[in-house]
VOGU-3710 file (C-alpha; in Angstrom, 3 decimals, decimal comma):
1> mvlpwnwkrl> 224,106/-22,419/92,620  223,430/-24,533/88,984  225,493/-23,575/86,601  224,983/-24,067/82,846  226,011/-27,151/80,932  228,198/-25,377/78,810  229,375/-22,711/81,442  233,176/-23,614/80,729  232,374/-22,068/76,668  231,075/-18,799/78,290
11> gsytlllalp> 233,171/-15,865/78,708  234,257/-14,700/81,672  232,541/-11,759/81,856  229,275/-12,921/80,868  229,591/-15,606/83,518  230,401/-12,578/86,004  227,360/-10,557/85,225  225,137/-13,668/85,694  225,888/-13,903/89,281  223,802/-12,273/91,937
21> gslrtrmlrq> 225,357/-8,862/93,219  226,053/-9,520/96,569  228,227/-12,380/95,293  229,832/-10,794/92,379  230,908/-7,838/95,109  232,354/-10,264/97,394  234,209/-11,905/94,477  235,554/-8,266/93,078  236,458/-7,635/96,819  238,558/-11,087/96,944
31> vlhrglrtsf> 240,242/-10,873/93,293  241,576/-7,691/94,347  242,235/-8,214/97,933  244,306/-11,463/96,668  246,282/-9,087/93,840  246,840/-6,937/96,350  248,318/-9,244/98,699  250,410/-11,144/95,511  251,914/-7,667/94,649  253,390/-7,240/97,993
41> sklghfvanh> 254,312/-11,138/98,190  256,511/-10,435/94,912  258,061/-7,275/96,634  258,924/-9,062/99,427  260,602/-11,762/97,542  262,416/-9,240/95,635  263,690/-7,019/98,701  264,751/-10,554/100,083  266,583/-11,284/96,789  268,588/-7,390/96,993
51> pvffasapvl> 268,815/-6,949/100,747  272,223/-5,463/100,535  270,817/-2,638/98,216  267,673/-2,044/100,004  269,586/-1,827/103,446  272,284/0,354/101,620  270,258/2,846/99,369  267,781/4,477/102,029  271,230/5,554/104,416  273,064/6,667/101,287
61> isillgasfs> 269,782/9,072/100,504  269,119/9,900/103,814  272,712/11,119/104,306  272,968/13,198/100,952  269,603/15,241/101,395  269,907/15,565/105,293  273,365/17,232/104,948  271,398/20,510/103,629  269,312/20,766/106,805  272,625/21,340/108,845
71> ryrieenvey> 272,052/25,262/107,574  268,130/25,519/108,056  266,520/28,641/108,313  263,881/29,999/110,649  261,009/31,532/110,106  260,475/34,610/112,513  257,118/35,854/111,181  254,619/35,005/113,754  251,674/36,388/112,214  252,297/34,843/108,798
81> llapkhslak> 252,196/31,476/110,613  249,116/32,121/113,056  247,290/34,637/111,608  244,836/33,439/109,105  245,942/34,667/105,565  242,499/35,234/103,887  240,326/37,289/106,530  238,028/40,141/106,544  240,250/41,992/109,022  243,553/41,810/106,445
91> iegnlvdslf> 241,710/43,522/104,183  240,343/46,338/106,263  243,804/46,299/107,348  244,995/47,594/104,427  242,077/49,692/103,556  242,750/51,945/107,218  246,608/51,981/105,958  245,860/53,289/102,730  243,421/56,173/104,873  245,656/56,443/107,974
101> pvnrskhtly> 248,979/55,226/108,315  248,899/52,497/110,741  252,371/53,054/111,697  251,897/56,215/112,501  249,130/55,550/114,503  249,847/52,668/116,039  250,127/54,761/119,635  246,702/55,487/119,487  245,846/51,848/117,965  246,892/50,092/120,994
111> sdlqtpgryg> 247,086/46,610/120,996  248,824/44,018/123,752  250,683/41,382/121,468  249,884/42,270/117,875  250,885/46,067/117,773  252,401/46,116/114,099  255,782/47,685/113,726  258,790/47,958/116,280  258,351/49,072/119,941  259,722/48,677/123,448
121> rviitstgkg> 256,727/48,062/126,108  257,154/47,559/130,014  254,892/47,161/132,830  255,975/48,649/135,759  254,352/47,442/139,489  255,508/47,189/142,943  256,752/44,740/144,877  254,532/45,687/147,440  251,144/46,979/147,936  252,661/50,899/147,063
131> nmldqqhidl> 250,572/53,364/144,770  252,734/53,660/142,014  251,203/57,647/141,659  252,561/58,749/144,922  255,939/60,712/144,766  258,669/57,952/145,439  256,967/55,709/142,716  256,519/58,685/140,197  259,942/59,768/140,690  261,201/56,229/139,765
141> ilklhssvtr> 259,081/55,684/136,863  260,528/59,458/135,356  264,126/58,017/136,099  263,382/55,034/134,242  261,465/57,002/131,205  264,708/58,798/131,323  266,887/55,803/131,111  265,136/54,943/127,935  265,489/57,546/125,880  269,131/57,862/126,921
151> ihvqmmgfny> 269,572/54,428/125,185  271,728/54,205/122,132  272,695/51,753/119,693  276,094/52,084/117,384  275,845/51,132/114,082  277,851/52,047/111,131  279,751/54,622/112,806  276,631/56,260/114,135  275,031/56,305/117,857  271,247/56,202/117,265
161> tfahlcildn> 269,093/57,402/120,412  265,245/57,137/120,939  265,086/60,600/119,429  266,572/59,326/116,196  264,211/56,348/115,894  260,739/57,592/117,694  257,836/58,495/115,878  257,281/62,043/115,682  254,161/64,257/116,204  253,058/67,737/114,209
171> nkdcivddii> 255,885/69,247/116,038  258,410/66,756/115,287  258,633/65,737/119,010  258,573/62,065/119,842  255,457/60,126/120,512  255,231/59,210/124,119  252,579/57,820/126,334  250,162/60,717/127,687  250,880/59,022/131,573  254,164/60,539/131,275
181> hvlkelkaar> 252,647/63,985/130,899  250,013/63,120/133,661  253,511/61,877/136,048  255,377/64,914/135,244  252,400/67,373/135,915  252,057/65,452/139,314  255,576/66,132/140,492  255,678/69,546/139,367  252,615/70,673/141,142  253,955/68,757/144,479
191> ssnrtvplir> 257,007/70,514/144,160  255,877/73,902/143,788  253,222/73,349/146,472  250,332/73,729/144,166  246,995/72,235/144,127  247,407/68,344/142,659  245,902/68,002/139,498  242,673/65,592/139,375  243,021/62,331/137,474  239,899/60,872/136,110
201> ypithlsdgr> 240,022/57,057/134,616  240,203/56,088/131,682  239,821/59,179/130,089  241,509/62,260/132,042  242,778/65,924/131,155  246,166/67,377/130,606  247,280/70,949/131,773  247,017/72,040/128,282  243,001/70,963/127,700  243,461/67,761/125,935
211> evyighqlgg> 241,321/64,972/126,457  243,310/61,330/126,566  242,869/58,047/127,229  244,950/56,028/129,936  243,071/52,936/130,232  245,853/51,144/128,911  248,360/52,964/130,576  247,155/53,126/134,381  246,274/49,386/135,776  245,002/48,001/139,000
221> vqthskdrvk> 243,057/51,603/139,594  240,980/52,601/142,475  238,816/55,082/142,581  237,185/57,662/145,036  233,793/58,222/143,396  232,815/57,953/140,082  236,252/58,158/137,687  238,463/60,198/140,130  241,727/58,125/140,656  242,086/57,133/144,080
231> sassvqltyy> 245,580/54,998/143,602  247,148/52,833/140,713  249,506/49,429/141,337  250,882/49,240/137,930  251,974/51,703/135,144  252,729/50,771/131,533  254,846/52,636/129,028  255,441/51,805/125,499  258,155/53,086/123,827  257,053/53,070/119,252
241> lqsinnlndr> 260,007/53,257/116,803  260,017/53,789/113,458  260,943/50,916/111,030  260,246/52,421/107,624  263,511/50,697/105,779  265,518/47,867/106,040  268,669/50,151/107,694  265,631/51,788/110,402  264,267/48,317/110,834  268,052/47,047/111,846
251> vaaawenkfc> 268,674/49,628/114,347  265,008/49,739/115,773  265,588/45,756/116,280  269,285/46,239/118,192  267,465/49,504/120,186  264,968/46,526/121,467  267,636/44,410/122,577  269,740/47,380/124,356  266,258/48,267/126,353  265,846/45,020/127,531
261> eamellqrgh> 269,275/44,708/128,934  267,997/47,932/130,236  265,224/46,928/132,035  267,608/44,006/133,544  269,869/46,474/134,860  267,178/48,734/136,351  265,367/45,553/137,777  268,281/44,514/139,416  269,298/48,412/141,154  265,703/48,820/141,890
271> relrlypfts> 264,591/46,009/144,115  261,179/47,858/145,255  260,111/47,392/141,702  259,174/45,081/139,669  259,400/45,056/135,621  257,826/43,368/132,684  259,650/43,806/129,806  258,141/43,601/126,231  259,370/44,116/122,604  258,145/43,468/119,118
281> sslqmdfqrt> 260,395/40,574/118,881  259,992/39,019/121,970  256,629/36,824/121,121  259,157/35,425/117,936  262,124/34,745/120,087  259,812/32,797/122,778  257,734/31,259/119,946  261,121/29,507/118,642  262,747/29,274/122,022  260,441/26,204/122,521
291> skvakrqlit> 263,029/24,374/120,114  265,912/25,198/122,453  264,940/24,543/125,663  263,278/20,703/124,251  266,541/19,775/123,115  267,619/17,720/125,994  264,111/16,147/126,359  264,331/15,004/123,248  267,301/13,332/123,114  265,811/11,584/126,512
301> slalvvalav> 262,641/10,293/124,602  264,734/9,170/121,692  267,331/7,038/124,008  264,294/5,587/126,180  262,047/4,502/123,265  265,205/3,003/121,762  265,714/1,178/124,912  262,141/0,056/124,923  261,573/-0,795/121,811  264,898/-3,060/122,011
311> llcsmrdcvr> 263,614/-4,917/125,438  260,105/-5,275/123,663  261,585/-6,998/120,507  263,612/-9,499/122,815  262,749/-12,600/124,183  263,860/-15,353/126,564  265,497/-17,006/123,528  268,354/-16,058/121,933  268,137/-17,077/118,400  264,166/-16,014/118,012
321> skpwlgllam> 264,822/-12,930/120,169  264,997/-9,741/117,422  266,210/-6,675/119,555  268,078/-5,180/116,430  264,763/-4,858/114,806  263,835/-2,747/117,527  266,731/-0,274/116,674  266,293/-0,612/113,080  262,733/0,025/113,156  263,660/3,856/115,291
331> ltmslatlts> 266,706/3,964/112,810  263,898/3,953/109,694  262,071/6,562/111,179  264,630/8,432/111,786  266,175/8,111/108,661  262,803/9,332/106,695  262,521/12,226/109,066  266,384/13,208/108,153  265,544/12,520/104,465  262,382/14,541/104,502
341> agivnlmggr> 263,904/17,969/106,331  266,320/17,710/103,741  264,161/17,972/100,790  261,895/20,492/102,591  264,849/22,763/103,229  266,468/22,446/99,830  262,960/23,452/98,673  263,481/26,768/100,356  261,067/25,783/103,443  261,960/27,532/107,145
351> ynstflgipf> 261,811/25,445/110,712  259,197/26,713/113,218  258,300/25,295/116,594  255,531/23,669/115,561  257,668/20,917/113,910  258,340/19,433/117,231  255,290/17,148/116,836  256,187/15,787/113,426  258,167/13,046/114,812  256,103/12,033/117,342
361> ivlghglcgt> 253,656/11,304/114,469  256,083/9,055/112,429  256,753/7,247/115,499  253,250/6,489/116,194  252,746/5,150/112,381  256,349/3,310/112,148  255,294/1,436/115,479  252,255/0,035/114,448  253,905/-1,125/111,203  257,229/-2,360/112,324
371> fetltswrkt> 255,298/-4,361/115,260  252,973/-5,518/113,350  255,632/-6,981/110,975  257,655/-8,857/113,834  253,782/-10,325/114,717  253,655/-11,276/111,495  256,971/-12,726/111,352  256,300/-14,895/114,411  253,341/-16,425/112,524  255,356/-17,942/109,612
381> redqhvkert> 256,725/-21,197/109,589  260,196/-21,994/110,816  261,367/-24,253/108,247  260,552/-22,244/105,092  263,025/-20,198/103,730  263,733/-17,028/104,555  262,611/-15,606/101,469  259,250/-17,072/101,437  258,593/-16,169/104,865  259,587/-12,381/103,925
391> amvyadcmvp> 257,034/-13,080/101,044  254,501/-14,002/103,661  254,976/-11,035/106,036  254,923/-8,500/102,981  251,642/-10,219/101,935  250,274/-10,073/105,403  251,355/-6,873/106,934  252,145/-4,228/103,575  248,004/-4,445/102,402  247,131/-2,567/105,607
401> ftlttamymv> 250,111/-0,611/106,247  249,622/0,891/102,623  245,773/1,388/103,308  246,723/3,157/106,811  249,351/5,271/104,778  247,275/6,410/102,155  245,018/7,350/104,799  247,823/9,587/106,392  248,571/11,060/103,371  244,673/12,109/102,171
411> tfgigaspft> 243,985/13,635/105,531  247,530/15,578/105,903  247,351/16,055/102,095  244,036/17,920/102,767  245,511/19,931/105,662  248,852/20,984/103,278  246,241/21,805/100,430  245,689/26,061/99,558  242,037/25,970/101,131  244,150/25,508/104,697
421> nieavrlfcr> 243,926/29,189/105,860  246,552/28,956/108,551  249,863/28,838/107,426  251,559/27,153/110,465  248,759/24,692/110,166  249,472/24,311/106,258  253,609/23,757/106,561  253,014/21,004/109,206  250,623/19,290/107,386  252,811/19,119/104,049
431> ntciviffny> 255,888/18,091/106,216  254,242/15,347/107,749  252,940/13,841/104,448  256,685/14,346/103,237  257,813/12,376/106,380  255,078/9,793/106,343  255,708/8,870/102,550  259,558/8,070/102,922  258,961/6,498/106,018  256,519/4,037/104,075
441> lytlafygsn> 259,308/3,501/101,349  262,161/3,071/104,053  259,743/0,527/106,234  259,170/-1,380/102,743  263,315/-1,468/102,070  265,287/-0,583/104,752  263,522/-2,691/107,510  262,242/-5,183/105,054  265,840/-5,950/104,072  267,345/-5,976/107,783
451> lvftgylekn> 264,312/-8,196/108,604  265,440/-10,681/105,794  269,342/-10,309/107,925  267,553/-10,915/111,000  266,070/-13,738/109,517  269,395/-15,686/108,173  270,599/-15,225/111,776  267,474/-17,213/113,151  267,893/-20,156/110,098  271,374/-20,176/111,053
461> yqhnvfckkv> 270,898/-20,682/114,372  273,081/-17,750/115,337  272,685/-15,548/118,521  270,438/-12,218/117,978  273,181/-9,670/119,854  276,602/-11,223/118,977  275,768/-13,197/115,546  277,865/-15,828/116,811  276,516/-19,594/115,941  274,692/-20,964/119,095
471> pkpelvqqkp> 275,846/-24,386/119,819  273,556/-27,345/120,600  271,707/-27,759/124,153  274,091/-30,976/125,175  277,124/-29,085/124,459  275,534/-25,552/126,020  274,961/-27,524/129,209  278,537/-28,333/130,090  278,954/-24,234/129,932  278,703/-21,893/132,894
481> awyrflmhtk> 275,619/-20,959/134,307  276,033/-17,203/132,587  276,870/-18,813/129,086  273,611/-21,341/129,384  271,492/-18,011/130,081  272,882/-16,213/126,880  272,658/-19,181/124,593  269,459/-20,757/125,465  267,497/-21,715/122,825  265,310/-24,578/121,333
491> ykdegassme> 266,365/-26,630/118,465  263,833/-28,171/115,941  264,556/-31,722/117,053  263,618/-30,473/120,521  260,059/-31,703/120,100  259,207/-30,272/116,671  255,292/-31,112/117,055  255,408/-28,629/119,943  257,766/-26,028/119,136  255,683/-24,779/116,166
501> vnvyeshllv> 253,024/-23,847/119,150  254,907/-22,930/121,997  258,056/-21,505/120,717  257,374/-17,603/121,069  255,379/-18,171/124,076  258,830/-17,428/126,221  258,230/-13,640/125,349  256,494/-12,189/128,197  253,960/-10,210/126,597  252,770/-13,133/124,388
511> cfmkryycdw> 252,598/-15,166/127,693  250,322/-12,521/128,913  248,154/-11,958/126,355  247,271/-15,515/125,246  247,593/-16,971/129,254  245,604/-14,339/131,144  244,274/-11,559/129,171  242,419/-12,971/126,544  240,374/-15,039/129,198  239,601/-12,332/131,395
521> itntyvkpfv> 238,430/-9,399/128,925  236,279/-12,181/127,596  235,137/-13,209/130,782  230,882/-13,113/131,485  231,854/-11,391/134,696  234,175/-8,437/133,185  231,829/-7,548/130,489  229,307/-5,683/132,619  231,921/-3,451/133,873  233,847/-2,591/130,814
531> vlsylvyisf> 230,440/-1,656/129,365  229,904/0,748/132,400  233,308/2,128/131,943  232,450/2,772/128,285  229,289/5,167/129,589  231,315/6,891/131,887  233,852/7,642/129,481  231,149/8,785/126,822  229,629/10,720/129,871  232,820/12,731/130,723
541> almgylqvse> 233,770/13,258/127,091  230,818/14,583/126,577  230,682/17,017/129,360  234,113/18,485/127,882  232,985/18,525/124,200  229,940/20,980/125,097  232,937/23,124/126,967  235,369/23,398/124,239  236,781/26,876/123,757  239,027/28,395/120,802
551> gadlsnivat> 242,440/28,938/121,640  244,115/32,118/119,885  245,738/33,176/122,716  249,045/33,722/121,422  250,876/32,728/124,503  249,690/28,928/124,095  252,470/28,521/121,953  255,450/30,242/123,451  257,590/28,678/126,101  256,546/29,185/129,748
561> etstiaytta> 259,160/30,968/131,183  259,867/33,943/129,181  259,338/37,398/129,033  255,858/36,784/126,858  254,446/34,728/129,430  255,589/37,067/132,776  254,227/40,419/130,460  250,733/38,786/129,750  250,366/37,505/133,105  250,786/40,887/134,376
571> qqkyfsnysp> 248,430/42,383/131,523  245,640/40,370/132,564  246,066/40,822/135,826  246,307/44,617/136,027  244,691/45,713/132,643  241,632/43,427/132,070  239,216/46,330/132,409  239,104/47,721/128,884  239,822/46,190/125,221  242,239/47,055/122,780
581> vigfyiyesi> 241,455/50,434/121,323  239,088/49,671/118,433  239,424/52,263/115,576  235,787/53,203/113,768  236,743/54,204/110,497  234,142/55,992/108,308  235,331/55,702/104,874  233,096/57,626/102,714  231,866/60,932/102,720  228,240/61,337/104,926
591> eywnasvqed> 226,074/64,728/106,057  228,095/65,182/109,465  226,229/68,173/109,743  223,046/66,273/109,668  221,402/65,716/112,789  219,755/62,160/112,079  223,099/61,084/110,823  224,561/62,772/114,120  222,207/60,573/116,042  222,891/57,378/113,989
601> vleytkgfvr> 227,007/57,760/114,198  226,387/58,904/118,597  224,058/55,577/118,587  226,671/53,156/116,823  229,920/54,297/119,085  226,957/54,379/122,232  228,086/52,222/125,433  231,675/52,834/124,279  234,425/54,574/126,289  235,003/57,035/123,195
611> iswfesyliy> 238,071/58,792/122,100  236,333/61,033/119,144  236,612/64,461/117,576  233,161/64,105/116,395  231,792/64,213/119,854  234,113/66,789/121,342  233,280/68,923/118,114  229,940/68,829/118,872  230,076/69,808/122,446  232,171/72,511/121,584
621> lrklnmttgl> 229,486/73,948/119,144  227,273/73,402/122,123  229,420/75,544/124,165  229,474/78,411/121,727  225,756/78,090/121,957  225,197/77,070/118,702  222,998/74,701/117,144  224,756/71,526/116,120  222,893/71,163/112,864  224,622/73,623/111,140
631> pkrnftdllr> 224,569/74,083/106,893  227,515/72,168/105,653  229,690/75,222/104,825  229,024/76,573/108,584  229,727/72,736/109,702  233,192/72,295/107,969  234,311/76,005/108,101  233,976/76,160/112,312  235,897/72,523/112,357  238,816/73,497/110,117
641> naflrspqfa> 239,482/76,942/111,331  238,221/77,136/114,545  238,186/73,413/116,545  241,230/72,183/115,159  243,285/75,400/115,479  242,576/75,082/119,092  245,490/73,500/121,119  243,256/71,066/123,262  241,728/69,514/120,092  244,456/70,042/117,526
651> hfsddiifak> 245,357/66,302/117,775  242,103/65,269/116,173  243,495/66,792/112,558  245,147/63,406/112,673  241,554/61,608/112,963  240,094/64,276/109,782  240,667/63,886/105,776  239,190/66,985/103,987  239,084/66,935/100,347  238,577/69,869/97,971
661> ksngevevva> 235,719/69,431/95,344  235,591/70,787/91,801  233,268/73,511/92,692  235,572/74,834/95,275  233,967/73,030/98,409  235,957/71,544/101,360  234,087/68,455/102,972  235,159/65,260/105,264  235,842/62,485/103,077  236,689/59,903/106,269
671> srmflvaktt> 237,342/60,378/109,562  238,299/57,982/112,083  236,932/57,503/116,059  238,179/55,592/118,840  236,576/52,852/120,673  237,071/51,007/124,099  234,968/48,743/125,709  234,706/47,390/128,998  235,855/43,785/129,794  236,061/40,975/132,118
681> enkreemyvl> 238,415/38,492/132,565  236,855/36,937/130,030  238,592/39,694/127,226  239,661/37,566/124,274  236,149/35,714/124,734  234,329/39,132/124,536  236,446/40,437/122,005  235,155/37,814/119,660  231,291/38,828/120,319  232,143/42,570/120,060
691> ldtlrklslt> 234,219/41,978/116,700  231,242/39,786/115,245  228,383/42,278/116,609  230,249/45,297/115,076  230,792/43,366/111,417  226,809/42,786/111,238  226,075/46,564/112,618  228,231/47,712/109,460  226,638/45,839/107,046  223,397/47,149/107,711
701> skvkfiifnp> 224,008/50,747/109,137  223,273/53,712/107,247  226,763/55,334/107,632  229,524/53,003/106,054  232,431/52,018/108,643  234,737/49,229/109,364  236,425/48,820/112,685  240,335/47,609/113,059  242,631/46,695/115,713  246,009/44,773/114,579
711> sfvymdryas> 244,391/42,145/117,206  241,689/41,266/114,770  244,053/39,811/112,587  244,745/37,062/114,805  240,969/36,842/115,840  238,778/36,915/112,452  237,686/33,422/111,420  239,986/31,911/113,708  237,555/29,516/115,110  236,813/28,474/111,293
721> svgaplqnsc> 240,474/28,707/110,283  241,475/26,119/112,734  238,542/23,925/112,468  238,854/23,708/108,836  241,695/21,097/108,211  240,243/18,866/111,057  237,271/18,900/109,027  237,760/18,354/106,130  240,486/15,833/106,803  237,695/14,039/108,966
731> isalfllffs> 235,451/14,125/105,646  238,148/12,826/103,548  238,869/10,103/105,860  235,466/8,894/105,677  235,144/9,111/102,203  238,664/6,944/101,740  236,953/4,591/104,392  234,035/4,391/102,397  235,852/3,893/98,845  238,423/1,657/100,422
741> aflvadslin> 235,408/-0,841/100,920  236,301/-2,111/97,435  240,034/-3,150/98,701  239,212/-5,301/102,157  237,674/-8,387/102,056  234,402/-7,396/104,023  232,924/-3,640/104,177  231,967/-4,453/107,754  235,359/-3,494/108,653  234,952/-0,112/107,368
751> vwvtltvvsv> 232,257/0,107/109,147  233,745/-0,483/112,435  236,263/1,318/112,082  234,396/4,520/111,377  232,573/3,787/114,661  235,656/3,000/116,412  237,358/6,222/115,134  234,463/8,768/115,999  233,824/7,012/119,518  237,957/8,037/119,931
761> efgvigfmtl> 238,101/11,607/118,486  234,771/12,019/120,518  236,784/11,156/123,665  239,794/12,666/122,884  238,010/16,622/122,508  236,399/16,208/125,274  239,051/14,887/127,768  241,542/17,465/126,340  238,829/20,425/127,100  238,901/18,993/130,561
771> wkvemdcisv> 242,278/18,715/130,843  242,633/23,027/129,638  243,642/22,170/126,581  241,972/24,793/124,098  241,267/24,363/120,319  244,246/25,550/118,599  246,410/24,956/115,571  248,388/22,697/117,697  245,503/20,701/119,335  243,800/20,152/115,373
781> lcliygvnht> 246,592/19,001/113,856  246,776/16,434/116,883  243,472/15,400/116,410  243,790/15,182/112,650  246,961/12,059/113,653  244,458/10,748/116,220  242,115/9,871/113,002  244,913/7,813/111,575  246,483/6,554/114,774  242,815/5,253/115,544
791> idscaplist> 243,138/3,392/112,378  246,248/2,321/112,488  245,870/0,044/115,593  242,311/-1,137/115,768  242,466/-1,878/112,061  244,138/-5,183/112,058  241,581/-6,365/115,042  238,597/-5,668/113,395  239,987/-7,464/110,174  241,154/-10,514/111,455
801> fvlgkdytrt> 237,696/-10,894/113,493  235,180/-9,738/110,695  236,781/-12,255/108,304  237,006/-14,941/111,065  234,945/-18,365/110,212  233,649/-21,467/112,211  233,897/-20,406/115,429  231,997/-18,315/118,159  232,490/-14,589/118,165  234,978/-15,103/121,481
811> kwvkntmerh> 236,462/-17,355/120,169  237,854/-15,089/117,202  238,000/-12,240/120,048  240,473/-14,295/121,454  242,402/-15,348/118,567  242,217/-11,620/117,247  243,788/-10,526/120,678  246,252/-12,971/120,344  247,618/-12,137/117,026  247,695/-8,227/117,153
821> gvavlqsylc> 246,955/-7,696/120,950  250,682/-8,051/121,586  251,789/-5,341/118,494  248,922/-2,777/119,762  250,484/-3,038/123,651  253,841/-3,007/122,381  253,191/0,122/120,465  250,991/1,904/123,080  254,283/1,643/125,598  256,655/2,550/123,551
831> yttsliplsa> 254,351/5,384/122,374  253,591/6,920/125,963  257,276/6,294/126,918  258,333/8,742/124,345  255,884/11,247/125,126  257,030/11,629/129,248  260,091/13,323/128,601  258,307/15,736/126,672  255,516/16,477/129,615  259,108/18,139/131,355
841> vpsnltrtlf> 259,582/20,626/128,630  258,683/24,413/129,894  256,722/25,811/126,808  253,021/25,497/126,495  253,309/24,255/122,772  254,913/21,088/123,993  252,212/21,024/127,007  249,143/21,073/124,404  251,352/18,788/122,547  251,668/15,916/125,423
851> rclfliafvt> 248,449/16,145/126,126  246,988/15,779/123,014  249,399/12,827/121,979  248,933/10,915/125,331  245,230/11,222/125,286  244,948/9,927/121,727  247,243/7,079/122,611  245,256/6,018/125,875  241,697/6,411/124,345  242,847/4,050/121,343
861> ffhclailpv> 244,616/1,923/123,407  241,477/1,756/125,714  239,461/1,168/122,834  241,343/-1,771/121,275  242,198/-3,620/124,130  238,860/-3,337/126,141  235,996/-1,495/124,577  236,330/-3,532/121,236  237,211/-6,945/122,310  234,078/-6,776/124,845
871> mltflppskk> 231,477/-5,135/121,946  232,565/-7,303/119,179  231,544/-10,688/121,660  227,551/-9,622/121,184  227,622/-7,031/117,835  227,848/-7,892/114,397  229,426/-9,668/112,922  227,426/-12,628/113,558  229,603/-15,998/113,587  227,001/-18,463/114,240
881> krkekkgfen> 225,127/-17,811/111,042  228,078/-18,101/109,088  228,780/-21,329/110,721  225,085/-22,780/110,052  225,911/-21,517/106,252  229,171/-23,228/105,883  227,847/-25,857/103,302  226,109/-23,161/101,226  228,709/-21,099/101,137  231,315/-23,651/100,344
891> reeiecvemv> 229,101/-24,093/97,332  228,902/-20,530/95,986  232,412/-19,707/96,603  234,438/-18,321/93,303  237,981/-18,513/92,400  239,573/-17,357/89,662  241,682/-20,343/87,677  244,532/-19,490/85,251  243,957/-21,801/82,722  246,881/-22,103/80,638
901> dstrvvdqit> 245,459/-22,648/76,548  247,851/-23,573/73,516  247,289/-20,032/72,395  246,075/-17,935/74,965  245,692/-17,431/78,711  242,137/-17,358/79,561  240,239/-16,509/82,916  237,347/-18,964/83,380  235,298/-19,195/86,329  235,324/-22,267/88,673
911> sv> 232,678/-23,379/91,206  233,925/-25,657/94,085
//
């Protein structure tokens, strides 16, 4: 490039505009990149000048802030954590509650784990293959029922029994399950030698003529003909309690505890029965129990990773070995976690079991940074001063470490935003951002200052553990063998020319990587097998990706050996034939007397098992030989004064709301019916489809209605609510990679990093599904971490390769693996070792956490040490082209030279 003769007189900005666009962009990248390196180099100098301050300040801050965590609070509301905050089901629930209070009608709106309010529930089965409807089992069930009603709770000087706490019907009697009335009728008939009443399934009739639904009270049913019950293998009883005020709720909670104790006593006294109790607080207690049962495994994990980190930082040379840095790296992450926990507690945050994954995310990020720092230290010259070596380490490592930390902050910051619809995910992301931020600060300050201390030990030839001056070799040779083993090192005067190259090869992993693995992975005969293994990887990942399923089942987040798991297993085994009871609410006045409207309502509820006042009333009119298309006044008067006053239909009065108009006419302004769908073993998936279908029907139908069940609060928009944080985080990561192209020396680095992230995430999702992990809030949080962990591990490898010049691709792959492969291998070994104890925790939450994190670590390791080294040997960037253009690049290389004038400092552009 030829510059004008008076180029020195031109301003730098004018000359910059005169350059070609690609060259100008590259120059700006180089200037910005060098500026960042210079800034961190100065920071390293500053830390090296004040190591005591930077070592002690983080410890004091952690102690002060972490002390408040000793009084942490627990979040007890599982619905608040796991149910989507903004969903149509919550709006529908509020509307339903304003018309027909859910607390009073929850015995009809049956749901397994999501029933609102306080209650006690038990599934009763026989240890053998007995029939729960024979006389022996009926007597035992009624005895159990009598024992439950006699449970009393002492509080504030009063004895509260079930009669004081139960929900009352219109006759001021406690509401109990209809199966109790059925069993009492069977017992009375057999005692008096009368004909045993016929039981139909799922809807039967009581002796007073009432039609009741027993599909969720009688399980494992075998029928004679169409619906006549032959036998049943289980019975479910539910005792609903009032919780209208704080005192009432406290008494009901105490009653639930007494209920569980009573079930345990009855189980020990009646070995022929198998009892599965469950209460409204069981899910919350079993959700938080994960934290309790995981304590021993977490301590074991910490001990293992500390021991392995110390071992991996050690080597045969007692001076250049850095075992203290392995221990201090773990201490750095621990201090960051303690500080963030204290801050969250001071901000009023509450703890929940999903936070168990945060230390492992910090561990993955911290290990990558600390081992890269140690690798960079080994590349510095030993004849330099410790401050200069520290500055070089900061300039070399802290730029990529800062960028990856920023990526963590952006991706998890998006998840912590108000746009996240699941509170557990939002809280997890918020706390992760805080921990990552303090881990970054403590790595710069605490870990960097300790690197300075160990550097002085190395400079003064002091032992890495005992801090004792190591004698020279001629003195060591006179000592015993054990002393020579402990004090082995190399002094500078032992062949100084070769020492700089071979001094760190005594480290086992460095030796393995340099002498064996680099040559093996770049071997021409190995590459086809690596490519073939990648194709197999993609094939299995695609097979799993096509089978991804949603994980809205609440039992996936609780400890395994708990009452929740036992109850849900029994529920799935005996009561999976029918869906929860769906409330069908007509919330506006319609022409119930109109024949066409009647046909529409019956058409909407067609195919369901129905508990409907409307259908019963039409049948009632037909039995009276009356047409169903009566005039409005006659239709309403017969409904109020005849139908609802009949004993067998009186219970329907709770399902209809009447209102008197200004002209004195009475009309039905709102009503409800109950629908039950026939289901199979895939009950939850079918409920998703059913909810979506009924929602669409409610938007297009002539009759305005809504549907509701307490379980819909968890199902509604769960898939979009869970997937949104991952989707937003991935999009933000791609945008950050795009815009950070100006912060790296070559934009091709970001292209390769993006492709690697996509490949890793695709594989993790696929293999996660094949390993029977569903897409729930825990797995989504792990996938967000997977994006960042991949960038953490592969970015240094790709950056070193892309920026390399003058050699072939294979040569630069070897150089890249020698520089960064050891750090990747060390991080992988430590991280997977920390995960192993997690697999032994008896909890579904930690099982999901272990499987997802292990897959992320393994797949990333597979890409970094196998796929990338092979792919980069025959894919862009081309090293041959760069070598051919070496002379041209030398002529066009631009650098900024700061020239000092007598009056000002002027930036001029020079050409070399």
